[in-house]
N, C-alpha and C positions, 0 to 999 in steps of 0.2 A: 504492499500500500504507501509505501513514503517512498520509493522507487514512481514509483506511478505518479505523485506527487511531484517529487522533482521533476520528472520530464515535462511534467504539464506545467509547471511553474517556469522548466526553460522555454518551453514552446512557446505559453501566451503567460509570461509574467503579469503580478497585477501590477497595474496603476500604482505609484507612491500618493497616497492621500492623509492631507494637513488637516489634524483637528485642533482643537483645542479644551478638547476635553475628551472623556469616553463615549459620551453624547453629545454631539457637535450641535446642539440644538440651539446655541448662542444667547439663552433665554437668563438671564442675572439679574440678582435686585439685592442691594442690601436690606432690604425691608425684613425679611426672614431671619435675619440674623440682627435685627433692631427687636422687633417679636419677642423673641426667644430671650435678649437680654433684660427687655422689659419683664416678663417675669421673671426672671432668676432675680432683678430688681423687686417686686413688687413680693414675692414669694420669700425673699431674707426681711422684709419691712416686715410680711407675715412674724416669721417665726419670732423675732424679735419683739416683735408686739404682743404676742400670744403668755396667756398668764398662767403659772401653774397652780392648780386649785388645792385645794389641802392634802395629801399627801391622804387623809384617811377614810376622803370620802374615796373606795375604790371605782365606782365609777365614773364620776368626775375625771379620777386620774387615766381610768382607759382613753376616756373621749379626749383626755388631754393629748394624753401616747400617741393614738390615732393620727389624732390631726396635725403633730410634730411631724412624725413619721411622714404623713403622704404629702407636706410643706418641702422636707428633706429629701424626699423624693421627686416632687416637680421641681425645684429649685435642681438639682441637678443633674435630671433630666434636661433641662430646657440650658442649663450650662453645657452641653453635650455637644447638642444641637446650636447653640448659639456658636461654637468652637465650629464644628464640620459649616454651617453655611460658609464664617468667615477664611474657614480653610480651602473651601472652594472658588471663592471671587479670589485668594492671594495665588492658586495653583492655576487656577482655569481659564479666570477672566484677564486679569493682569499679566503684562506681556513685558519685555525686556524696553520696549521703545517707553512706557509707561515710568521709567526709575529717570528718565530726562527728567518730565513734567513734576514727579514727586520721590525725589532723592533718599524721602524718608521711608519710600515706601513700605520696605521690608521690616524698619524697626517698629511703623504702625501695627503691624499686620503679627508681629513677634512678641510685643506686649500684649495686646487686646488676645490672640491667644493661651499666653501667663495670666494673662485675668480670667479668663475662663474657669481654669486650672485652680484659681486660689478663690475665685466663688465654688464648687465642687468642695473644696478641702475646710472652708471655715465658712463662720456665718458670721460678716462683714456689709452692713450698708455701705460702709467708705469704697470697700473694693466694688462693687456693685454699680456703684455710680461713677466709680472711674470704668468699667466695662463700658456702661454706657456714653460715655463721653468717648472712648475708645470707636466704639460702633460709629459715633458720627461722624469720625476722622474718617475712618473706612468709606462711609457713607458719600461722604462728602468730595473724597482722591475718585470714588465710582463712576457719580453722575458727571465731575468733571473731566473725568477718561472719553466718559461717554459725549460731552460736549453740550452739557444740559445744565440747567441751573434749577437742582429739584430740591425744594423747601425739604428739613429735617423736619416729621411730624412723630410726636412720641402718644401713642395712644392714653397711659394713665393720664400724661399730665391733665 
């Protein structure tokens, strides 16, 4: 079978194609990262604001633990999604020519990715807000790269 495929490739080689990602749809938008980062911030605030009940009230403690667990799971999942969306933009959308326009492109993305990890590892409103700021920088770079000016709109504001 391998010989047949090699022979076929020699006779009629497949043309070389260039695509910027695994599925060259060309549809990118930092809004996905923004929505996920907003959820990280919202869940972080909810965790901080959640009040622990009296430990002698078993039912209230169970409700508290369940709610806290849900908030943490959502925060961690959304931080992962934020990182995933940022990495797709960084590795698939942005190209070497964008570095001329945005010399700090790699630093912005690297720091944003690190912030997603920080938001998973701890409960820090400060880091969640810094993540939102980093995603806003990505948003601005993305739309400038596309030659457009799209306003930054945060749903939770």
